[in-house]
Every structure is written in structure tokens, then in C-alpha cells.
C-alpha positions in Angstrom: 96.5 45.8 55.0 98.7 47.9 52.6 100.6 50.9 54.0 103.5 53.2 53.1 106.5 52.3 55.4 109.5 54.5 55.9 112.7 52.9 57.0 116.1 54.6 57.6 119.4 54.0 59.2 120.1 55.4 62.7 123.5 57.1 62.0 124.0 60.3 64.0 126.2 62.9 62.3 129.7 63.0 63.9 129.2 66.5 65.3 125.6 65.8 66.6 125.5 65.6 70.4 123.1 62.6 70.9 121.1 63.0 74.0 120.5 60.3 76.6 116.8 60.6 75.9 117.4 59.9 72.2 119.5 56.9 73.0 116.9 55.6 75.4 113.8 56.1 73.3 115.2 55.6 69.8 113.5 58.9 68.9 115.4 61.7 67.1 114.8 65.2 68.3 116.5 66.6 65.2 115.7 63.9 62.6 117.9 65.5 59.9 121.0 64.9 62.1 120.3 61.2 62.8 118.3 59.4 60.1 120.2 58.4 56.9 119.4 56.6 53.6 115.5 56.6 53.9 113.5 54.1 51.9 109.8 54.4 51.2 107.9 51.4 50.1 104.2 50.3 50.1 104.2 47.0 52.1 101.8 44.6 53.7 101.2 45.4 57.4 99.2 43.8 60.2 95.7 45.2 60.8 95.9 47.6 63.7 94.2 46.5 66.9 91.7 48.8 68.6 92.1 49.7 72.3 89.2 50.5 74.6 89.5 54.2 74.0 90.3 54.0 70.3 88.4 53.8 67.0 89.4 52.0 63.8 89.2 54.3 60.8 89.1 53.3 57.1 91.2 55.9 55.5 89.4 57.6 52.6 91.9 60.5 51.8 95.3 61.5 53.1 97.2 64.6 51.9 100.9 64.7 51.2 102.6 67.2 53.6 105.9 69.1 53.2 107.3 66.9 56.0 106.6 63.8 53.8 108.6 65.4 51.1 111.4 66.1 53.5 111.5 62.4 54.4 111.9 61.6 50.7 114.5 64.1 49.9 118.0 63.8 51.3 121.1 66.0 51.5 124.4 65.1 49.8 125.4 62.7 52.7 122.1 60.9 52.6 120.4 62.4 55.6 116.7 63.2 55.6 115.8 66.9 55.4 113.1 66.9 58.1 114.5 68.5 61.2 111.9 67.4 63.8 110.8 64.6 66.1 110.9 61.2 64.4 111.2 57.5 65.1 111.5 55.0 62.3 110.4 52.6 60.9 106.9 54.2 60.7 103.9 54.4 58.4 103.8 58.0 57.0 100.7 60.2 56.5 98.9 62.5 58.9 96.5 64.8 57.0 93.6 62.5 56.7 89.9 61.7 56.9 88.0 58.5 56.9 85.1 56.4 58.1 84.8 54.8 61.6 84.5 51.1 61.2 85.0 49.9 64.8 84.8 51.6 68.2 86.5 50.6 71.5 84.5 49.5 74.5 84.9 52.8 76.3 84.1 55.1 73.3 80.7 56.8 73.6 80.9 59.9 71.3 81.6 58.1 68.0 79.8 55.3 66.2 80.4 53.1 63.2 79.7 55.0 60.1 80.8 58.5 61.4 82.9 60.5 59.0 85.9 61.9 60.9 89.2 63.8 60.6 91.9 63.6 63.2 94.6 65.6 65.0 98.2 64.6 64.2 99.6 65.6 67.6 99.0 62.9 70.2 99.2 64.9 73.3 99.2 63.1 76.7 96.9 65.3 78.7 99.0 64.8 81.8 102.2 66.8 81.6 102.4 70.4 82.8 102.0 72.0 79.3 98.9 69.9 78.6 97.4 70.6 82.0 98.0 74.3 81.5 96.1 74.2 78.1 99.1 74.0 75.8 98.7 70.6 74.1 100.8 71.7 71.1 103.8 71.7 73.5 103.2 68.4 75.2 106.5 67.0 76.6 105.3 63.4 76.0 104.2 64.1 72.4 103.8 61.4 69.8 103.0 62.3 66.2 101.0 60.3 63.7 103.2 59.6 60.7 106.4 60.7 62.6 106.8 58.6 65.7 103.8 56.3 65.4 102.0 54.7 62.4 100.1 57.1 60.2 97.4 57.2 57.6 99.1 56.4 54.2 97.4 53.1 54.9 94.1 51.3 54.4 93.3 51.6 58.1 94.5 53.4 61.2 93.6 53.1 64.9 93.6 56.3 67.0 92.3 57.5 70.3 88.7 58.8 70.0 89.6 62.0 71.8 91.8 63.1 68.8 88.9 62.6 66.3 86.4 65.2 65.1 83.2 64.4 63.2 82.7 65.8 59.7 79.4 64.3 58.9 78.2 67.8 58.0 80.5 67.8 55.1 78.4 65.3 53.2 75.5 67.8 53.2 77.8 70.7 52.4 79.5 69.1 49.3 76.8 66.6 48.3 79.4 64.1 47.3 81.1 61.6 49.6 84.5 61.6 47.8 84.7 65.4 47.8 83.6 65.5 51.4 86.4 63.2 52.5 88.9 65.2 50.5 87.8 68.5 52.1 88.0 66.8 55.5 91.6 65.7 54.8 92.5 69.4 54.4 91.4 70.1 58.0 94.8 69.4 59.7 96.9 71.7 57.6 94.2 74.4 57.7 94.2 74.1 61.5 97.9 74.8 61.6 97.3 78.1 59.9 94.2 78.8 62.1 96.2 78.1 65.2 99.0 80.5 64.1 96.8 83.4 62.9 94.0 83.4 65.5 95.2 81.6 68.6 98.9 82.4 68.7 98.9 85.8 67.1 95.4 86.9 68.2 94.1 87.4 64.7 93.3 90.7 63.0 90.3 92.9 62.7 88.0 92.8 59.7 89.3 95.2 57.2 93.0 94.8 58.2 95.5 94.2 55.5 97.2 90.8 55.4 100.2 89.5 53.6 101.2 85.8 53.2 104.7 84.8 52.2 104.6 81.4 50.6 101.6 79.8 48.9 102.2 76.1 49.6 99.3 74.3 51.4 99.8 76.1 54.7 100.0 79.5 53.0 97.0 78.8 50.8 95.0 77.8 53.9 96.1 81.1 55.5 94.8 83.0 52.4 91.4 81.2 52.6 91.1 81.9 56.4 92.1 85.6 55.9 89.3 86.0 53.4 86.8 84.2 55.6 87.8 86.5 58.5 87.2 89.6 56.5 90.6 90.9 55.6 90.5 94.2 53.7 93.3 93.2 51.4 95.2 90.0 50.9 98.6 90.0 49.2 100.6 86.8 48.6 104.2 86.2 47.5 105.1 82.9 45.9 107.7 81.8 43.3 105.7 79.0 41.8 103.4 80.2 38.9 101.0 77.3 39.6 100.7 78.2 43.2 100.3 81.8 42.4 97.2 80.9 40.4 95.9 78.8 43.3 96.4 81.7 45.7 94.1 83.8 43.5 91.5 81.1 43.5 91.2 80.9 47.3 91.1 84.6 48.0 94.3 86.6 47.3 93.7 90.0 45.8 97.3 90.4 44.5 99.9 87.7 44.0 103.6 88.4 43.2 106.7 86.5 42.4 109.1 87.9 45.1 112.0 87.5 42.7 110.5 90.1 40.4 109.4 92.7 42.9 110.6 94.1 46.3 107.9 92.9 48.6 108.0 95.6 51.2 107.8 98.3 48.5 104.7 96.6 47.0 103.1 96.4 50.4 103.8 100.0 51.3 102.5 101.2 47.9 99.3 99.2 48.2 98.7 100.4 51.8 99.5 104.0 50.8 102.5 104.1 53.1 100.7 102.8 56.2 102.0 99.2 56.1 100.2 95.9 56.5 98.6 94.9 59.8 99.3 91.2 59.7 102.1 89.2 58.0 102.2 85.4 57.7 105.5 83.6 57.1 104.6 80.3 55.5 107.5 80.0 53.1 110.1 78.7 55.6 112.7 81.2 54.5 112.4 83.8 57.3 115.9 85.2 56.6 114.5 86.4 53.3 110.9 87.2 54.3 111.0 88.6 57.8 113.2 91.6 56.8 110.6 92.5 54.1 107.8 92.2 56.7 109.7 94.3 59.1 109.9 97.1 56.5 106.2 97.1 55.9 104.7 96.8 59.4 101.7 99.0 60.2 101.5 100.6 63.6 100.5 97.7 65.9 101.3 95.3 63.1 102.0 91.6 63.7 104.2 88.9 62.2 103.5 85.2 62.8 106.0 82.5 61.9 104.6 79.2 60.7 107.2 78.0 58.2 109.9 75.9 59.8 113.5 76.9 59.4 116.4 76.0 61.7 118.2 79.3 61.3 118.6 82.7 63.0 117.0 85.8 61.4 118.3 89.3 61.6 115.8 91.7 63.1 116.0 95.4 64.0 114.1 95.4 67.3 113.9 99.2 67.2 111.3 98.7 64.5 109.1 96.6 66.8 109.3 99.3 69.5 108.6 102.3 67.2 105.8 100.5 65.3 104.3 98.9 68.5 104.6 95.6 66.7 104.9 92.0 67.7 106.3 88.7 66.4 104.7 85.3 67.2 105.9 81.8 66.9 103.4 79.0 66.1 103.4 75.3 66.3 100.7 72.6 65.9 97.0 72.7 65.7 95.5 71.2 68.8 93.3 72.7 71.5 91.7 76.1 71.7 88.6 75.1 69.6 90.7 75.1 66.5 89.5 71.9 64.8 85.7 72.5 65.5 86.0 76.1 64.3 87.7 75.1 61.0 85.1 72.4 60.5 82.3 74.9 61.1 83.8 77.3 58.6 83.9 74.6 55.9 80.4 73.2 56.7 78.9 76.7 56.5 80.4 77.3 53.1 82.5 80.2 54.3 85.7 78.3 53.6 86.4 76.0 50.7 90.0 75.0 50.0 89.2 72.0 47.7 90.4 74.0 44.7 94.0 73.6 46.0 93.8 69.8 45.4 95.8 69.4 42.2 96.5 65.7 42.0 95.2 62.4 43.3 96.9 59.0 43.6 96.1 55.5 44.8 97.8 54.1 47.9 100.1 52.0 45.8 101.4 55.1 44.1 102.1 57.1 47.3 105.8 57.2 46.7 105.2 58.7 43.3 102.8 61.3 44.9 105.5 62.3 47.4 108.1 62.5 44.6 105.8 64.8 42.6 105.5 67.1 45.7 109.3 67.8 45.5 108.6 69.8 42.4 106.9 72.3 44.6 104.3 73.3 42.1 101.2 71.5 43.4 98.7 72.8 46.0 97.7 69.7 47.8 98.3 66.1 46.5 95.8 63.5 47.8 96.4 59.8 48.3 93.2 57.8 48.3 93.2 54.0 48.9 91.4 52.4 46.0 91.6 55.4 43.8 92.0 54.6 40.1 94.2 57.1 38.3 93.4 58.0 34.7 96.5 56.2 33.5 99.4 54.3 35.2 102.1 56.3 36.8 105.8 55.4 37.0 106.7 53.8 40.4 109.5 55.4 42.4 110.9 53.3 45.2 114.1 55.0 46.4 114.6 58.4 48.0 116.8 60.6 45.9 119.4 63.2 46.9 118.9 66.9 46.3 121.2 69.8 46.5 120.9 71.6 49.8 122.8 74.9 50.4 124.9 75.0 53.5 123.3 76.9 56.5 
């Protein structure tokens, strides 16, 4: 089968304290400090075998994530930009949906022909965090497209317990291709759902919500805020294309944060009372959190989704005086998150398909990832067998980008 393979050199930075666990497992805890000179290439791979508790899925759609972009981009010394758990070589891709074509001998809840989407976090179910109900913090975590082979491929084998049926999408959208595309948006939408409703406890209908960053995670947060009955939704985004997408999925007001002072806008719109719920999906908390802090309503909340390995200045007196809280969020598993998002989409209360702005064939996956570095698209989809309107230029090698010093 054909698949997008990422290879890179294991070359820890001179000042990076390599742990014994990293040496033993070959996994990098902080990928951007270990993996150098990445190369992405569509290659021929063996067909995955199916274990007793697994299913084989024919991939129908797989979205390009910001992490895929950070594997493609490098700093001036050739290190990848993704700072998280990684092990290469690996087949990339984790936001996907497809058709079950084979089931293992022990699988009873899925059958051939089922439409499914899948979790990206392969939690063990045995460690203390998993047993305590925190699968997103599994200490034995594997991740599809990060440490084990992912879904920028024709087929993927995965444990049945990580799969969720989306057969209802076919009736909802009336078109198989669109149903699979909608299903491939489930994983990133669940990241936002987990952050807003599970980690931060959600908000009451009528509350005012701000979203900083209108990439795919931020756009999903906007759609979810509208579905949950937010009284006012305000987004901040520097990309004009993404600002338009934010309006399409439910934002009442959208601003370029370079042209306004966000906290002043939020205080004016709330008539001085502040916003009840703030979502950081931009990954620049040193810029966004101070603006949120200055526009917190009494009992207001801030939830951090965007990843940024840096410290953020906060005036804790504000949290005390405003009776406010800050929450950190990671992952998407457990807590009914996947089935709840699937129900919202199947019911018609949530439709994020307007954020899909480009489609590519599997052979053009590197080009799709390269386009994502322009940071103007909503969600780019890779679809095995997709025939683009016209040929696109192939890009085979990762390219360096300018990265400011932290």
C-alpha cells in the first residue's frame, strides 16, 4: 500500500538532557530537541496485519494537522518544530475516517462496512491515570501518526476500542464523500470539546465566549460555542481567510488582533462586564492570556488548548478578585467526548465542513502539508484516490523556516 513516511535523524541538541527512557525506547519526549533533517515521502509499505482485537480500515479522508506542519517545518539548525512525543520513522496522519474492511477474531461491536472515525491517543487502560479515568494522560501512551503508523495511507489497523461508528453521517449528509470528510473532522473537534466542556466545565447558555486563534481547533471551538448556546462569540485571528471561516461557523464578530486591542473590544462589547469564557487556540499565550486576563467576567474562565513551551506572565490577584479560573487541556479521549461530538454532527446542530478549504490525493500529501504552512486554510483533507482538478507541484524535502528565539 502507499503511505506518507516521515524519517529523521536522531541527533539530540548538545544542551538537551537525554533521559534514560528516551535512550531505551527511541522515543523523544521533546521532539524538537532530538529529531533533525526530516524527510517526508510517499512510499510503498506492507499491508498492516490485523490483531484479534483490531480492525482494518480503508482510509477515506485524513486531515492535515498543525503537528504535521511542524514536522515539515524546521528551525535554522534543521530540527523539527513539533515539541512533543515522537518516534520515527513513522507514517503520519491522525485525523481520519474510513470504512472497516476486516475485523479481528475478538471484535464484536464493529463489522465490515461500518463507517468509523478513531481516537489518535492509544491509551493503555492499565496505568494509574487510565484506571482513574484520565486516558489523555496515560503514562504508556502511543499516538497514531506520532509514535506508531498513522492514516496518511491507504489502510490502517487499529484497536476496535478506539473506533467510533459514524454510519449516521451518511443519512445526515446524503453523500458518502462528504460524510467521510465530516467524520475526519471529529478528532480535532473533540480536542476543543474536551477543553471547553470536560476540562473547563463549559459555560451556561447566554454566556459570552471569546476564541483567540481561528485555525482548525479554534474554528471547532467557535462551532461548539454556537451549538452550546453562547450569547456572543468573538474571535481574533490574523489570517483574513480564516476570519471569513470563523464567521461561517458561528462567530458574531471577528477581528485582526494586530488592528485592535482585544481586551478593549471585549470590554466594550460586554458593556464593561467582561467575557465569561476565553479559549486560547492560537498557541501564543504570552500575547493572548494577558488580553483575556484584562477582560475576565466575574467567575470567568480561561482554557489553554494551543501548545506553546513558554511561561506566561499572569497577575494572580486578578484571578482572586474576579473569582476566575485557568484550565489546561490535552487530548480528546474519554468522558463521552467522541460520541457527543458525533451526536451533535448527526443531529445537524454542528457542521464544520465549511472549514474544509482544500483536498489532495495521497500522492500529494507532502504538497498538502506544505500548503498548510501558509496558515491561511481551515482544514486541508487528504483523500486516497482523490483526483485534483489539475496537477500540483510535488514537494519532497522539508524546508527551513525562520523561528524566533524563545
